C-alpha positions in Angstrom: 15.5 -87.3 50.3 14.2 -88.3 46.7 13.9 -92.3 46.4 14.1 -93.5 42.7 12.1 -96.7 42.6 12.6 -99.3 40.0 9.4 -100.0 37.9 9.5 -103.6 38.6 9.4 -103.0 42.4 6.5 -100.8 42.1 4.8 -103.5 40.0 5.7 -106.0 42.6 4.4 -103.9 45.6 0.9 -103.1 43.6 0.4 -107.0 42.9 1.4 -107.9 46.7 -1.7 -105.1 47.7 -3.9 -106.8 45.4 -3.0 -110.5 46.6 -3.4 -109.2 50.3 -6.8 -107.5 49.4 -8.0 -110.8 47.6 -6.9 -112.7 50.8 -8.6 -110.5 53.1 -11.7 -110.6 51.3 -11.8 -114.3 50.9 -11.2 -114.6 54.7 -14.1 -112.1 55.4 -16.3 -114.1 53.1 -15.5 -117.3 55.0 -15.9 -115.8 58.4 -19.2 -113.9 57.7 -20.8 -116.9 55.7 -20.1 -119.0 58.9 -21.9 -116.7 61.2 -25.3 -117.8 62.5 -28.0 -115.4 62.2 -28.1 -114.9 66.0 -24.2 -114.4 65.9 -24.6 -112.0 63.0 -27.5 -109.9 64.4 -25.2 -109.7 67.9 -22.0 -108.5 65.9 -24.2 -106.0 64.0 -25.9 -104.8 67.2 -22.6 -104.3 68.8 -21.2 -102.2 65.7 -24.4 -100.1 66.0 -24.0 -99.5 69.9 -20.2 -98.7 69.2 -21.0 -96.1 66.4 -23.7 -94.4 68.4 -21.3 -94.0 71.5 -18.5 -92.5 69.4 -18.8 -88.4 69.3 -19.3 -86.8 65.9 -16.0 -85.0 66.6 -14.2 -88.0 66.7 -15.7 -89.4 63.7 -15.0 -86.1 61.6 -11.5 -85.9 62.9 -10.9 -89.9 61.7 -12.6 -89.0 58.4 -10.3 -86.1 58.0 -7.4 -88.0 58.8 -8.2 -90.8 56.5 -8.7 -88.3 53.6 -5.4 -86.7 54.2 -3.9 -90.1 54.3 -5.5 -91.0 50.8 -4.7 -87.7 49.2 -1.0 -88.1 50.3 -0.7 -91.7 49.2 -2.4 -90.8 45.8 0.6 -87.9 45.3 3.0 -90.5 46.2 1.9 -92.9 43.5 1.3 -90.2 40.9 5.0 -89.3 41.4 6.2 -92.8 41.4 4.3 -93.2 38.3 5.8 -90.2 36.5 9.4 -91.3 37.5 9.1 -94.7 36.4 8.0 -93.7 32.8 
């Protein structure tokens, strides 16, 4: 089923993604800047421990899934761009 999107709707969607991304970055900066050195080190150590316990096969599977998702999203955006010219 093909769905025809309006150019203004796509622009609004992209604008929303941009605003969400900016908001997330500001919140991340706020949170990270408020961490004490000890707390930051503990979080880093926990991330390293978690990473070291994940099997390499699982990481590769996640990577392939992520790459597949990004390619599919790019194809969709390309098609949207072509239909809204």
